[in-house]
N, C-alpha and C positions, 0 to 999 in steps of 0.2 A: 504494499500500501504505499503510495507516494503522498506523504503528509506536509511536504515543504511545497509552498508555492514559490517557484523561481523568481527573483528579483524583477525581472523582466516580463513576467507574466502581465498581459495586459488584454483585456477582452475589448475590442473596439471592433465596430461596425453594425452593420444591419444584414440579416441573412434569412431570406424566406425559405422555409422548410415545410416538409410534409409529414405529419405523425403517421406511422405505420399502424396495421391493425392492431400491434401489441403494444402501441404508445411508445415507440423509440423513435427519436429524432437523432440527426446526424449532426455532431458538432462541427464547426469550420477546421479544417485541416491546419489553419494557423493558429487556432486556439488548442487543440490537441497537440500540436508539435512544441507547445512551450512547457510540455511535461507535466501537466496535471490531468490526472484520470479519475480521481475520487473527488466527489462534492458532495454538498448537503443541499437540498432542496428544500424551500419553505413557501407556501403558497402566500401571496400578498393579495388581499382582497379588501375592498372599500367599496363605497356607493358609486364611485366614480371609476375606479380602475381594478381589475383582476388578472393577475399574472402570475407567474413563478418565478422567485429570486433562486438561482444557482451561484452556491458560494465554494470557492476552493477551502481547503481546511484552515489555512492560515487566516483566511478572513473570516470565516465562522468562528473561530476561538476569539478572535478579537471582538466580535460582537457583545460576548459575555462581559468582557472587559468594560466596553461601553456603556453596559446597563449599569454595573457597579461603580461607575463613575459618576453617574447622574445623582444630581441634588435630590434624592428621594429617601424615604425611610428603609432601612434594611428589609422590612417585611415585605414591603412593596418589590423591592427589587429581586428577592428571592422569588417572589411569585412571578415577575417579568422573565427571569432566566428559566424557571421552570415552564413556562408558556413557550418559549421561545426553543429550547430543547425538546419539548414534546412535539412539537410543531414542524419539526425538521425530520428528513429521511435520508440517509445515505444513498446515494447512486454512483454509479462507476462508467466510465466510458470503455466500450468492449474495443476489440482489434480493429473493428471498422470505425472506430469514432463515435458510435450511437450511445446514447443514454436512454435507459428505460425509465420512463417517467409514472410514478404511481398513478392509477386510473382515478382513485378518488380526488387526487390533486389535480389532476386534468380537469375533472368536473368542477371543483370549487374555483379553479381560474377560467372556467368557461371556454376551454382550449377546443377547437374544432380540429380537422386535419390539416388546415392549412395553419402554420405558425409563423412567427418571426422571432430569431434569436437576436437578442440587442445587447450590444456591449455595453458595460458600465464600468469600465477601468480594471477594477479588481474582482469584479463578479459579472454575470450577465443575466439576463431576464428572457423567458419564453411567453411571448404573448400571443393570443389568437389574431391571426392576420388582420381581421376586420376591426377589431378593438385596437390594435396597433396603428393602424391607419387614421383612425379617428383621434386617438391620442397625440399620434406624432404632428398633426396640424396644429394643436395647441404648443406642443414643445417648438415648432419650428418658430412661430411668432416670439416665443420668448427667447429663444437661442439667438435669432437676428438682432434682438433689441441688446442682449448681453454682449454679442460679438462686436457690434459697432460700438459699445462702451469699452471694451479692451482692445480695439484698433484690429479686429479680426476681419 
């Protein structure tokens, strides 16, 4: 099991993919070639967005530290850590670079057969393709505004 994320592991780009009948999706070759094949997947659902967050081991471990750093009572932190760990599932890429997504997580995230893998630097997300198109329109406007401010 590869438990270290290489320093250069960066998940960037947007990749349309299809889920097969077993809920497997192929990770981009450039992401797999970075050496990480073991991940934790966590559903992210809200009124506005539903998708899966895929975290390499190092990023996953840092989430607990971030929770414990919050200025909250310790009992609430313990509950948050418990909820975070109980919502995660281990997944691994096979030799073809496919990950098997839990069926119940696909349902929670509203994933259809067409999905989009979206890079997020040290993690990536898996969105239903139609939801991603709608969400990316909002992102595009916000990004254009920020890009202009930073001179990009």
